[in-house]
Biopython code that builds the backbone (N, CA, C, O; Angstrom):
import numpy as np
from Bio.PDB.StructureBuilder import StructureBuilder

atoms = [
    (1, "MET", "N", (-15.546, 1.090, -8.860)),
    (1, "MET", "CA", (-16.309, 1.963, -8.015)),
    (1, "MET", "C", (-15.501, 2.366, -6.773)),
    (1, "MET", "O", (-15.557, 3.514, -6.331)),
    (2, "MET", "N", (-14.747, 1.403, -6.217)),
    (2, "MET", "CA", (-13.935, 1.705, -5.032)),
    (2, "MET", "C", (-12.905, 2.778, -5.349)),
    (2, "MET", "O", (-12.675, 3.684, -4.548)),
    (3, "ILE", "N", (-12.286, 2.673, -6.519)),
    (3, "ILE", "CA", (-11.261, 3.646, -6.900)),
    (3, "ILE", "C", (-11.863, 5.042, -6.975)),
    (3, "ILE", "O", (-11.267, 6.007, -6.496)),
    (4, "GLY", "N", (-13.037, 5.148, -7.575)),
    (4, "GLY", "CA", (-13.713, 6.443, -7.669)),
    (4, "GLY", "C", (-14.017, 7.027, -6.302)),
    (4, "GLY", "O", (-13.788, 8.212, -6.059)),
    (5, "TYR", "N", (-14.531, 6.198, -5.414)),
    (5, "TYR", "CA", (-14.799, 6.664, -4.052)),
    (5, "TYR", "C", (-13.508, 7.122, -3.371)),
    (5, "TYR", "O", (-13.482, 8.165, -2.717)),
    (6, "CYS", "N", (-12.454, 6.351, -3.525)),
    (6, "CYS", "CA", (-11.174, 6.712, -2.898)),
    (6, "CYS", "C", (-10.638, 8.024, -3.446)),
    (6, "CYS", "O", (-10.144, 8.860, -2.690)),
    (7, "LYS", "N", (-10.734, 8.207, -4.755)),
    (7, "LYS", "CA", (-10.233, 9.449, -5.361)),
    (7, "LYS", "C", (-10.996, 10.662, -4.857)),
    (7, "LYS", "O", (-10.448, 11.762, -4.790)),
    (8, "GLU", "N", (-12.259, 10.464, -4.504)),
    (8, "GLU", "CA", (-13.076, 11.558, -3.980)),
    (8, "GLU", "C", (-12.984, 11.679, -2.460)),
    (8, "GLU", "O", (-13.650, 12.520, -1.856)),
    (9, "GLY", "N", (-12.153, 10.831, -1.847)),
    (9, "GLY", "CA", (-11.987, 10.869, -0.399)),
    (9, "GLY", "C", (-13.143, 10.244, 0.366)),
    (9, "GLY", "O", (-13.280, 10.453, 1.572)),
    (10, "MET", "N", (-13.968, 9.484, -0.329)),
    (10, "MET", "CA", (-15.141, 8.848, 0.284)),
    (10, "MET", "C", (-14.773, 7.427, 0.721)),
    (10, "MET", "O", (-15.295, 6.443, 0.197)),
    (11, "LEU", "N", (-13.866, 7.348, 1.688)),
    (11, "LEU", "CA", (-13.321, 6.061, 2.104)),
    (11, "LEU", "C", (-14.354, 5.153, 2.761)),
    (11, "LEU", "O", (-14.270, 3.931, 2.636)),
    (12, "ASP", "N", (-15.315, 5.729, 3.450)),
    (12, "ASP", "CA", (-16.359, 4.899, 4.060)),
    (12, "ASP", "C", (-17.146, 4.149, 2.988)),
    (12, "ASP", "O", (-17.432, 2.962, 3.141)),
    (13, "ASN", "N", (-17.494, 4.840, 1.907)),
    (13, "ASN", "CA", (-18.224, 4.193, 0.812)),
    (13, "ASN", "C", (-17.368, 3.124, 0.145)),
    (13, "ASN", "O", (-17.853, 2.036, -0.165)),
    (14, "ALA", "N", (-16.096, 3.438, -0.074)),
    (14, "ALA", "CA", (-15.188, 2.468, -0.696)),
    (14, "ALA", "C", (-15.053, 1.227, 0.184)),
    (14, "ALA", "O", (-15.013, 0.104, -0.319)),
    (15, "THR", "N", (-14.985, 1.435, 1.489)),
    (15, "THR", "CA", (-14.860, 0.315, 2.425)),
    (15, "THR", "C", (-16.099, -0.574, 2.392)),
    (15, "THR", "O", (-15.986, -1.798, 2.452)),
    (16, "VAL", "N", (-17.269, 0.029, 2.298)),
    (16, "VAL", "CA", (-18.510, -0.752, 2.220)),
    (16, "VAL", "C", (-18.491, -1.646, 0.982)),
    (16, "VAL", "O", (-18.852, -2.821, 1.052)),
    (17, "VAL", "N", (-18.068, -1.083, -0.152)),
    (17, "VAL", "CA", (-17.994, -1.873, -1.387)),
    (17, "VAL", "C", (-16.974, -2.997, -1.222)),
    (17, "VAL", "O", (-17.253, -4.145, -1.567)),
    (18, "PHE", "N", (-15.793, -2.669, -0.694)),
    (18, "PHE", "CA", (-14.732, -3.658, -0.507)),
    (18, "PHE", "C", (-15.186, -4.786, 0.413)),
    (18, "PHE", "O", (-15.017, -5.962, 0.092)),
    (19, "GLU", "N", (-15.755, -4.429, 1.544)),
    (19, "GLU", "CA", (-16.193, -5.443, 2.507)),
    (19, "GLU", "C", (-17.320, -6.311, 1.945)),
    (19, "GLU", "O", (-17.496, -7.454, 2.366)),
    (20, "GLY", "N", (-18.076, -5.769, 1.000)),
    (20, "GLY", "CA", (-19.165, -6.520, 0.395)),
    (20, "GLY", "C", (-18.728, -7.506, -0.676)),
    (20, "GLY", "O", (-19.523, -8.330, -1.127)),
    (21, "LEU", "N", (-17.467, -7.424, -1.084)),
    (21, "LEU", "CA", (-16.965, -8.343, -2.107)),
    (21, "LEU", "C", (-16.829, -9.748, -1.532)),
    (21, "LEU", "O", (-16.234, -9.941, -0.472)),
    (22, "GLN", "N", (-17.377, -10.708, -2.228)),
    (22, "GLN", "CA", (-17.242, -12.094, -1.771)),
    (22, "GLN", "C", (-15.856, -12.640, -2.066)),
    (22, "GLN", "O", (-15.327, -13.451, -1.306)),
    (23, "CYS", "N", (-15.271, -12.197, -3.166)),
    (23, "CYS", "CA", (-13.948, -12.681, -3.569)),
    (23, "CYS", "C", (-13.026, -11.482, -3.753)),
    (23, "CYS", "O", (-13.024, -10.834, -4.799)),
    (24, "LYS", "N", (-12.257, -11.206, -2.730)),
    (24, "LYS", "CA", (-11.320, -10.081, -2.805)),
    (24, "LYS", "C", (-10.051, -10.553, -3.507)),
    (24, "LYS", "O", (-9.469, -11.575, -3.142)),
    (25, "ASP", "N", (-9.629, -9.795, -4.521)),
    (25, "ASP", "CA", (-8.435, -10.154, -5.274)),
    (25, "ASP", "C", (-7.394, -9.050, -5.148)),
    (25, "ASP", "O", (-7.594, -8.073, -4.427)),
    (26, "LEU", "N", (-6.281, -9.216, -5.857)),
    (26, "LEU", "CA", (-5.194, -8.241, -5.785)),
    (26, "LEU", "C", (-5.657, -6.854, -6.213)),
    (26, "LEU", "O", (-5.266, -5.857, -5.606)),
    (27, "VAL", "N", (-6.479, -6.782, -7.242)),
    (27, "VAL", "CA", (-6.955, -5.486, -7.734)),
    (27, "VAL", "C", (-7.784, -4.772, -6.662)),
    (27, "VAL", "O", (-7.602, -3.576, -6.438)),
    (28, "SER", "N", (-8.679, -5.484, -6.010)),
    (28, "SER", "CA", (-9.510, -4.844, -4.986)),
    (28, "SER", "C", (-8.671, -4.426, -3.772)),
    (28, "SER", "O", (-8.879, -3.347, -3.217)),
    (29, "PHE", "N", (-7.731, -5.270, -3.363)),
    (29, "PHE", "CA", (-6.847, -4.888, -2.260)),
    (29, "PHE", "C", (-6.000, -3.679, -2.649)),
    (29, "PHE", "O", (-5.850, -2.752, -1.853)),
    (30, "ASN", "N", (-5.444, -3.675, -3.858)),
    (30, "ASN", "CA", (-4.626, -2.543, -4.293)),
    (30, "ASN", "C", (-5.424, -1.249, -4.304)),
    (30, "ASN", "O", (-4.911, -0.199, -3.919)),
    (31, "ALA", "N", (-6.679, -1.320, -4.746)),
    (31, "ALA", "CA", (-7.517, -0.121, -4.775)),
    (31, "ALA", "C", (-7.667, 0.465, -3.375)),
    (31, "ALA", "O", (-7.548, 1.675, -3.187)),
    (32, "MET", "N", (-7.926, -0.386, -2.407)),
    (32, "MET", "CA", (-8.132, 0.097, -1.045)),
    (32, "MET", "C", (-6.823, 0.504, -0.368)),
    (32, "MET", "O", (-6.774, 1.522, 0.323)),
    (33, "ILE", "N", (-5.771, -0.279, -0.560)),
    (33, "ILE", "CA", (-4.471, 0.064, 0.030)),
    (33, "ILE", "C", (-4.015, 1.418, -0.496)),
    (33, "ILE", "O", (-3.552, 2.265, 0.269)),
    (34, "SER", "N", (-4.145, 1.618, -1.795)),
    (34, "SER", "CA", (-3.779, 2.889, -2.413)),
    (34, "SER", "C", (-4.681, 4.020, -1.926)),
    (34, "SER", "O", (-4.205, 5.105, -1.593)),
    (35, "GLY", "N", (-5.978, 3.758, -1.887)),
    (35, "GLY", "CA", (-6.923, 4.785, -1.450)),
    (35, "GLY", "C", (-6.649, 5.265, -0.042)),
    (35, "GLY", "O", (-6.650, 6.468, 0.222)),
    (36, "TYR", "N", (-6.416, 4.334, 0.860)),
    (36, "TYR", "CA", (-6.094, 4.724, 2.236)),
    (36, "TYR", "C", (-4.774, 5.491, 2.288)),
    (36, "TYR", "O", (-4.683, 6.517, 2.962)),
    (37, "ALA", "N", (-3.762, 5.009, 1.590)),
    (37, "ALA", "CA", (-2.452, 5.669, 1.612)),
    (37, "ALA", "C", (-2.543, 7.089, 1.061)),
    (37, "ALA", "O", (-1.970, 8.016, 1.633)),
    (38, "GLN", "N", (-3.257, 7.260, -0.045)),
    (38, "GLN", "CA", (-3.363, 8.577, -0.676)),
    (38, "GLN", "C", (-4.217, 9.554, 0.124)),
    (38, "GLN", "O", (-4.111, 10.768, -0.047)),
    (39, "ASN", "N", (-5.050, 9.023, 0.985)),
    (39, "ASN", "CA", (-5.907, 9.885, 1.800)),
    (39, "ASN", "C", (-5.399, 10.028, 3.233)),
    (39, "ASN", "O", (-6.133, 10.469, 4.117)),
    (40, "GLY", "N", (-4.135, 9.653, 3.459)),
    (40, "GLY", "CA", (-3.501, 9.877, 4.753)),
    (40, "GLY", "C", (-3.901, 8.913, 5.855)),
    (40, "GLY", "O", (-3.743, 9.217, 7.037)),
    (41, "VAL", "N", (-4.425, 7.740, 5.470)),
    (41, "VAL", "CA", (-4.822, 6.742, 6.463)),
    (41, "VAL", "C", (-3.865, 5.555, 6.331)),
    (41, "VAL", "O", (-4.268, 4.432, 6.030)),
    (42, "GLY", "N", (-2.596, 5.846, 6.566)),
    (42, "GLY", "CA", (-1.540, 4.859, 6.368)),
    (42, "GLY", "C", (-1.682, 3.613, 7.218)),
    (42, "GLY", "O", (-1.356, 2.515, 6.767)),
    (43, "GLY", "N", (-2.162, 3.765, 8.434)),
    (43, "GLY", "CA", (-2.319, 2.605, 9.314)),
    (43, "GLY", "C", (-3.295, 1.590, 8.749)),
    (43, "GLY", "O", (-3.050, 0.385, 8.810)),
    (44, "GLU", "N", (-4.397, 2.071, 8.202)),
    (44, "GLU", "CA", (-5.388, 1.178, 7.606)),
    (44, "GLU", "C", (-4.840, 0.551, 6.327)),
    (44, "GLU", "O", (-5.121, -0.607, 6.021)),
    (45, "SER", "N", (-4.069, 1.320, 5.599)),
    (45, "SER", "CA", (-3.429, 0.806, 4.392)),
    (45, "SER", "C", (-2.514, -0.372, 4.726)),
    (45, "SER", "O", (-2.542, -1.394, 4.041)),
    (46, "LEU", "N", (-1.717, -0.232, 5.762)),
    (46, "LEU", "CA", (-0.798, -1.298, 6.166)),
    (46, "LEU", "C", (-1.534, -2.494, 6.764)),
    (46, "LEU", "O", (-1.081, -3.630, 6.631)),
    (47, "ARG", "N", (-2.665, -2.245, 7.422)),
    (47, "ARG", "CA", (-3.473, -3.344, 7.952)),
    (47, "ARG", "C", (-4.007, -4.199, 6.801)),
    (47, "ARG", "O", (-3.979, -5.428, 6.869)),
    (48, "LEU", "N", (-4.490, -3.547, 5.751)),
    (48, "LEU", "CA", (-4.987, -4.291, 4.594)),
    (48, "LEU", "C", (-3.864, -5.040, 3.890)),
    (48, "LEU", "O", (-4.061, -6.158, 3.415)),
    (49, "TYR", "N", (-2.691, -4.428, 3.823)),
    (49, "TYR", "CA", (-1.525, -5.090, 3.223)),
    (49, "TYR", "C", (-1.208, -6.375, 3.988)),
    (49, "TYR", "O", (-0.924, -7.411, 3.388)),
    (50, "SER", "N", (-1.259, -6.297, 5.298)),
    (50, "SER", "CA", (-1.019, -7.477, 6.127)),
    (50, "SER", "C", (-2.102, -8.533, 5.903)),
    (50, "SER", "O", (-1.798, -9.719, 5.776)),
    (51, "ASN", "N", (-3.352, -8.106, 5.855)),
    (51, "ASN", "CA", (-4.460, -9.043, 5.608)),
    (51, "ASN", "C", (-4.332, -9.715, 4.249)),
    (51, "ASN", "O", (-4.645, -10.896, 4.095)),
    (52, "MET", "N", (-3.875, -8.959, 3.278)),
    (52, "MET", "CA", (-3.691, -9.497, 1.930)),
    (52, "MET", "C", (-2.713, -10.671, 1.953)),
    (52, "MET", "O", (-2.941, -11.699, 1.316)),
    (53, "HIS", "N", (-1.630, -10.498, 2.694)),
    (53, "HIS", "CA", (-0.639, -11.572, 2.807)),
    (53, "HIS", "C", (-1.197, -12.773, 3.561)),
    (53, "HIS", "O", (-0.895, -13.918, 3.222)),
    (54, "LYS", "N", (-2.003, -12.517, 4.570)),
    (54, "LYS", "CA", (-2.576, -13.610, 5.365)),
    (54, "LYS", "C", (-3.470, -14.525, 4.541)),
    (54, "LYS", "O", (-3.571, -15.719, 4.824)),
    (55, "ILE", "N", (-4.123, -13.963, 3.513)),
    (55, "ILE", "CA", (-4.987, -14.809, 2.683)),
    (55, "ILE", "C", (-4.250, -15.356, 1.460)),
    (55, "ILE", "O", (-4.849, -16.007, 0.603)),
    (56, "GLY", "N", (-2.947, -15.087, 1.388)),
    (56, "GLY", "CA", (-2.125, -15.695, 0.351)),
    (56, "GLY", "C", (-1.944, -14.904, -0.924)),
    (56, "GLY", "O", (-1.446, -15.444, -1.912)),
    (57, "LEU", "N", (-2.334, -13.630, -0.935)),
    (57, "LEU", "CA", (-2.120, -12.815, -2.128)),
    (57, "LEU", "C", (-0.720, -12.213, -2.105)),
    (57, "LEU", "O", (-0.246, -11.764, -1.061)),
    (58, "GLN", "N", (-0.071, -12.206, -3.244)),
    (58, "GLN", "CA", (1.287, -11.687, -3.389)),
    (58, "GLN", "C", (1.228, -10.225, -3.841)),
    (58, "GLN", "O", (0.515, -9.897, -4.789)),
    (59, "ALA", "N", (1.962, -9.365, -3.176)),
    (59, "ALA", "CA", (2.016, -7.953, -3.544)),
    (59, "ALA", "C", (2.656, -7.788, -4.915)),
    (59, "ALA", "O", (3.518, -8.571, -5.313)),
    (60, "ASP", "N", (2.221, -6.758, -5.629)),
    (60, "ASP", "CA", (2.858, -6.412, -6.891)),
    (60, "ASP", "C", (3.428, -5.003, -6.773)),
    (60, "ASP", "O", (3.433, -4.419, -5.690)),
    (61, "ASP", "N", (3.908, -4.460, -7.889)),
    (61, "ASP", "CA", (4.535, -3.145, -7.841)),
    (61, "ASP", "C", (3.562, -2.063, -7.376)),
    (61, "ASP", "O", (3.955, -1.165, -6.631)),
    (62, "ALA", "N", (2.307, -2.132, -7.800)),
    (62, "ALA", "CA", (1.324, -1.131, -7.380)),
    (62, "ALA", "C", (1.092, -1.199, -5.869)),
    (62, "ALA", "O", (0.969, -0.170, -5.205)),
    (63, "THR", "N", (1.035, -2.399, -5.343)),
    (63, "THR", "CA", (0.858, -2.577, -3.895)),
    (63, "THR", "C", (2.004, -1.908, -3.147)),
    (63, "THR", "O", (1.787, -1.171, -2.185)),
    (64, "LEU", "N", (3.216, -2.172, -3.597)),
    (64, "LEU", "CA", (4.393, -1.692, -2.876)),
    (64, "LEU", "C", (4.541, -0.182, -2.934)),
    (64, "LEU", "O", (4.980, 0.431, -1.961)),
    (65, "VAL", "N", (4.185, 0.427, -4.053)),
    (65, "VAL", "CA", (4.227, 1.887, -4.128)),
    (65, "VAL", "C", (3.298, 2.469, -3.061)),
    (65, "VAL", "O", (3.663, 3.421, -2.370)),
    (66, "SER", "N", (2.113, 1.903, -2.927)),
    (66, "SER", "CA", (1.159, 2.375, -1.917)),
    (66, "SER", "C", (1.652, 2.100, -0.500)),
    (66, "SER", "O", (1.460, 2.923, 0.394)),
    (67, "VAL", "N", (2.281, 0.958, -0.293)),
    (67, "VAL", "CA", (2.813, 0.618, 1.030)),
    (67, "VAL", "C", (3.904, 1.608, 1.427)),
    (67, "VAL", "O", (3.939, 2.062, 2.571)),
    (68, "PHE", "N", (4.793, 1.946, 0.499)),
    (68, "PHE", "CA", (5.842, 2.916, 0.820)),
    (68, "PHE", "C", (5.249, 4.293, 1.096)),
    (68, "PHE", "O", (5.749, 5.026, 1.950)),
    (69, "THR", "N", (4.187, 4.645, 0.379)),
    (69, "THR", "CA", (3.499, 5.909, 0.645)),
    (69, "THR", "C", (2.931, 5.903, 2.064)),
    (69, "THR", "O", (3.075, 6.879, 2.800)),
    (70, "ALA", "N", (2.290, 4.808, 2.441)),
    (70, "ALA", "CA", (1.722, 4.684, 3.788)),
    (70, "ALA", "C", (2.816, 4.738, 4.847)),
    (70, "ALA", "O", (2.666, 5.417, 5.863)),
    (71, "CYS", "N", (3.906, 4.032, 4.617)),
    (71, "CYS", "CA", (5.019, 4.022, 5.583)),
    (71, "CYS", "C", (5.594, 5.415, 5.759)),
    (71, "CYS", "O", (5.933, 5.813, 6.874)),
    (72, "SER", "N", (5.708, 6.158, 4.666)),
    (72, "SER", "CA", (6.249, 7.514, 4.745)),
    (72, "SER", "C", (5.340, 8.415, 5.562)),
    (72, "SER", "O", (5.811, 9.202, 6.384)),
    (73, "SER", "N", (4.032, 8.301, 5.336)),
    (73, "SER", "CA", (3.108, 9.166, 6.071)),
    (73, "SER", "C", (3.099, 8.832, 7.561)),
    (73, "SER", "O", (2.839, 9.702, 8.393)),
    (74, "LEU", "N", (3.380, 7.587, 7.894)),
    (74, "LEU", "CA", (3.411, 7.159, 9.299)),
    (74, "LEU", "C", (4.805, 7.224, 9.905)),
    (74, "LEU", "O", (4.982, 7.025, 11.107)),
    (75, "GLU", "N", (5.791, 7.505, 9.060)),
    (75, "GLU", "CA", (7.188, 7.438, 9.467)),
    (75, "GLU", "C", (7.484, 6.079, 10.087)),
    (75, "GLU", "O", (8.143, 5.981, 11.122)),
    (76, "SER", "N", (6.985, 5.038, 9.437)),
    (76, "SER", "CA", (7.139, 3.671, 9.932)),
    (76, "SER", "C", (8.357, 3.013, 9.292)),
    (76, "SER", "O", (8.259, 2.395, 8.232)),
    (77, "LEU", "N", (9.486, 3.153, 9.942)),
    (77, "LEU", "CA", (10.715, 2.574, 9.410)),
    (77, "LEU", "C", (10.675, 1.052, 9.415)),
    (77, "LEU", "O", (11.196, 0.415, 8.499)),
    (78, "LYS", "N", (10.059, 0.463, 10.443)),
    (78, "LYS", "CA", (10.009, -0.999, 10.534)),
    (78, "LYS", "C", (9.221, -1.588, 9.369)),
    (78, "LYS", "O", (9.711, -2.486, 8.683)),
    (79, "LYS", "N", (8.012, -1.096, 9.139)),
    (79, "LYS", "CA", (7.189, -1.612, 8.040)),
    (79, "LYS", "C", (7.837, -1.308, 6.696)),
    (79, "LYS", "O", (7.817, -2.141, 5.790)),
    (80, "GLY", "N", (8.405, -0.127, 6.567)),
    (80, "GLY", "CA", (9.094, 0.224, 5.330)),
    (80, "GLY", "C", (10.274, -0.693, 5.078)),
    (80, "GLY", "O", (10.529, -1.090, 3.941)),
    (81, "GLY", "N", (10.994, -1.029, 6.140)),
    (81, "GLY", "CA", (12.122, -1.953, 6.014)),
    (81, "GLY", "C", (11.682, -3.339, 5.596)),
    (81, "GLY", "O", (12.346, -3.992, 4.792)),
    (82, "GLN", "N", (10.552, -3.794, 6.146)),
    (82, "GLN", "CA", (10.023, -5.106, 5.766)),
    (82, "GLN", "C", (9.626, -5.119, 4.291)),
    (82, "GLN", "O", (9.895, -6.084, 3.576)),
    (83, "ALA", "N", (8.989, -4.050, 3.848)),
    (83, "ALA", "CA", (8.603, -3.963, 2.438)),
    (83, "ALA", "C", (9.840, -3.881, 1.547)),
    (83, "ALA", "O", (9.856, -4.430, 0.445)),
    (84, "HIS", "N", (10.876, -3.194, 2.029)),
    (84, "HIS", "CA", (12.131, -3.086, 1.284)),
    (84, "HIS", "C", (12.735, -4.476, 1.071)),
    (84, "HIS", "O", (13.175, -4.801, -0.031)),
    (85, "VAL", "N", (12.755, -5.285, 2.114)),
    (85, "VAL", "CA", (13.271, -6.655, 2.008)),
    (85, "VAL", "C", (12.463, -7.441, 0.979)),
    (85, "VAL", "O", (13.033, -8.171, 0.168)),
    (86, "PHE", "N", (11.140, -7.296, 1.010)),
    (86, "PHE", "CA", (10.277, -7.984, 0.044)),
    (86, "PHE", "C", (10.645, -7.575, -1.384)),
    (86, "PHE", "O", (10.717, -8.417, -2.279)),
    (87, "VAL", "N", (10.874, -6.289, -1.587)),
    (87, "VAL", "CA", (11.241, -5.775, -2.912)),
    (87, "VAL", "C", (12.542, -6.412, -3.392)),
    (87, "VAL", "O", (12.627, -6.870, -4.532)),
    (88, "ILE", "N", (13.544, -6.444, -2.537)),
    (88, "ILE", "CA", (14.846, -7.007, -2.900)),
    (88, "ILE", "C", (14.718, -8.496, -3.200)),
    (88, "ILE", "O", (15.210, -8.967, -4.226)),
    (89, "ARG", "N", (14.064, -9.236, -2.315)),
    (89, "ARG", "CA", (13.936, -10.694, -2.489)),
    (89, "ARG", "C", (13.180, -11.079, -3.756)),
    (89, "ARG", "O", (13.438, -12.129, -4.345)),
    (90, "ASN", "N", (12.254, -10.234, -4.169)),
    (90, "ASN", "CA", (11.418, -10.570, -5.315)),
    (90, "ASN", "C", (11.824, -9.847, -6.595)),
    (90, "ASN", "O", (11.098, -9.882, -7.589)),
    (91, "GLY", "N", (12.979, -9.197, -6.571)),
    (91, "GLY", "CA", (13.506, -8.560, -7.771)),
    (91, "GLY", "C", (12.693, -7.384, -8.278)),
    (91, "GLY", "O", (12.770, -7.043, -9.458)),
    (92, "LEU", "N", (11.913, -6.757, -7.403)),
    (92, "LEU", "CA", (11.054, -5.659, -7.836)),
    (92, "LEU", "C", (11.762, -4.310, -7.839)),
    (92, "LEU", "O", (11.181, -3.307, -8.255)),
    (93, "ILE", "N", (13.005, -4.276, -7.382)),
    (93, "ILE", "CA", (13.751, -3.023, -7.340)),
    (93, "ILE", "C", (13.978, -2.474, -8.749)),
    (93, "ILE", "O", (14.245, -1.285, -8.918)),
    (94, "LYS", "N", (13.872, -3.335, -9.752)),
    (94, "LYS", "CA", (14.059, -2.915, -11.146)),
    (94, "LYS", "C", (12.882, -2.101, -11.656)),
    (94, "LYS", "O", (12.996, -1.410, -12.668)),
    (95, "ASN", "N", (11.754, -2.177, -10.965)),
    (95, "ASN", "CA", (10.576, -1.418, -11.362)),
    (95, "ASN", "C", (10.778, 0.040, -10.956)),
    (95, "ASN", "O", (10.996, 0.335, -9.781)),
    (96, "VAL", "N", (10.706, 0.943, -11.918)),
    (96, "VAL", "CA", (10.999, 2.355, -11.673)),
    (96, "VAL", "C", (10.066, 2.953, -10.621)),
    (96, "VAL", "O", (10.519, 3.706, -9.759)),
    (97, "SER", "N", (8.788, 2.636, -10.675)),
    (97, "SER", "CA", (7.834, 3.187, -9.703)),
    (97, "SER", "C", (8.150, 2.722, -8.291)),
    (97, "SER", "O", (8.109, 3.512, -7.347)),
    (98, "VAL", "N", (8.464, 1.443, -8.145)),
    (98, "VAL", "CA", (8.808, 0.898, -6.828)),
    (98, "VAL", "C", (10.105, 1.525, -6.333)),
    (98, "VAL", "O", (10.198, 1.927, -5.173)),
    (99, "TYR", "N", (11.101, 1.610, -7.203)),
    (99, "TYR", "CA", (12.392, 2.193, -6.840)),
    (99, "TYR", "C", (12.217, 3.643, -6.371)),
    (99, "TYR", "O", (12.771, 4.040, -5.345)),
    (100, "ASN", "N", (11.448, 4.424, -7.123)),
    (100, "ASN", "CA", (11.241, 5.825, -6.752)),
    (100, "ASN", "C", (10.470, 5.961, -5.445)),
    (100, "ASN", "O", (10.785, 6.829, -4.631)),
    (101, "ALA", "N", (9.466, 5.114, -5.234)),
    (101, "ALA", "CA", (8.711, 5.152, -3.975)),
    (101, "ALA", "C", (9.610, 4.784, -2.799)),
    (101, "ALA", "O", (9.516, 5.382, -1.727)),
    (102, "LEU", "N", (10.471, 3.810, -3.003)),
    (102, "LEU", "CA", (11.408, 3.398, -1.960)),
    (102, "LEU", "C", (12.385, 4.524, -1.640)),
    (102, "LEU", "O", (12.653, 4.805, -0.472)),
    (103, "ARG", "N", (12.909, 5.160, -2.663)),
    (103, "ARG", "CA", (13.836, 6.282, -2.442)),
    (103, "ARG", "C", (13.156, 7.420, -1.704)),
    (103, "ARG", "O", (13.739, 8.023, -0.803)),
    (104, "LEU", "N", (11.912, 7.714, -2.091)),
    (104, "LEU", "CA", (11.173, 8.781, -1.428)),
    (104, "LEU", "C", (10.955, 8.441, 0.041)),
    (104, "LEU", "O", (11.126, 9.298, 0.909)),
    (105, "GLN", "N", (10.581, 7.204, 0.321)),
    (105, "GLN", "CA", (10.361, 6.793, 1.710)),
    (105, "GLN", "C", (11.642, 6.933, 2.513)),
    (105, "GLN", "O", (11.619, 7.409, 3.648)),
    (106, "CYS", "N", (12.754, 6.521, 1.930)),
    (106, "CYS", "CA", (14.046, 6.626, 2.629)),
    (106, "CYS", "C", (14.414, 8.085, 2.870)),
    (106, "CYS", "O", (14.918, 8.434, 3.937)),
    (107, "THR", "N", (14.160, 8.940, 1.875)),
    (107, "THR", "CA", (14.480, 10.360, 1.996)),
    (107, "THR", "C", (13.629, 11.028, 3.067)),
    (107, "THR", "O", (14.139, 11.796, 3.883)),
    (108, "LEU", "N", (12.331, 10.735, 3.065)),
    (108, "LEU", "CA", (11.432, 11.363, 4.033)),
    (108, "LEU", "C", (11.713, 10.923, 5.459)),
    (108, "LEU", "O", (11.484, 11.679, 6.403)),
    (109, "ASN", "N", (12.208, 9.707, 5.618)),
    (109, "ASN", "CA", (12.456, 9.185, 6.963)),
    (109, "ASN", "C", (13.899, 9.354, 7.419)),
    (109, "ASN", "O", (14.257, 8.925, 8.516)),
    (110, "ALA", "N", (14.724, 9.972, 6.590)),
    (110, "ALA", "CA", (16.125, 10.192, 6.958)),
    (110, "ALA", "C", (16.205, 11.276, 8.033)),
    (110, "ALA", "O", (15.492, 12.279, 7.984)),
    (111, "HIS", "N", (17.066, 11.055, 8.973)),
    (111, "HIS", "CA", (17.277, 12.047, 10.028)),
    (111, "HIS", "C", (18.700, 12.572, 9.898)),
    (111, "HIS", "O", (19.644, 11.791, 9.780)),
    (112, "PRO", "N", (18.859, 13.915, 9.919)),
    (112, "PRO", "CA", (20.207, 14.496, 9.753)),
    (112, "PRO", "C", (21.137, 14.174, 10.899)),
    (112, "PRO", "O", (22.294, 14.594, 10.892)),
]
sb = StructureBuilder()
sb.init_structure("model")
sb.init_model(0)
sb.init_chain("A")
sb.init_seg("    ")
for serial, (resi, resn, name, xyz) in enumerate(atoms, 1):
    if name == "N":
        sb.init_residue(resn, " ", resi, " ")
    sb.init_atom(name, np.array(xyz, "f"), 0.0, 1.0, " ", f" {name:<3s}", serial, name[0])
structure = sb.get_structure()
């Protein structure tokens, strides 16, 4: 349901569903992180990413693609760099989606 709300840009409704979950898991966090990133609310996306780590959930490739999208929209080199380090340390650079999202983030934030 959260994904549907996010795809329709109904982030308030998606947030109500997310906050109402008693047991938030990687799938629910990914849905919201992605939804915020795709709807141009990168700051909220990164806040949820941080909260996810605080409760002990490990990011996966879907999480990182959304994080790089959020970083690009915010032009957040620091957060993007931190996510880049996570990708390298965890061997996720081999994932084509993560690699492409990382390249896009680097390209968008490059200054001539």
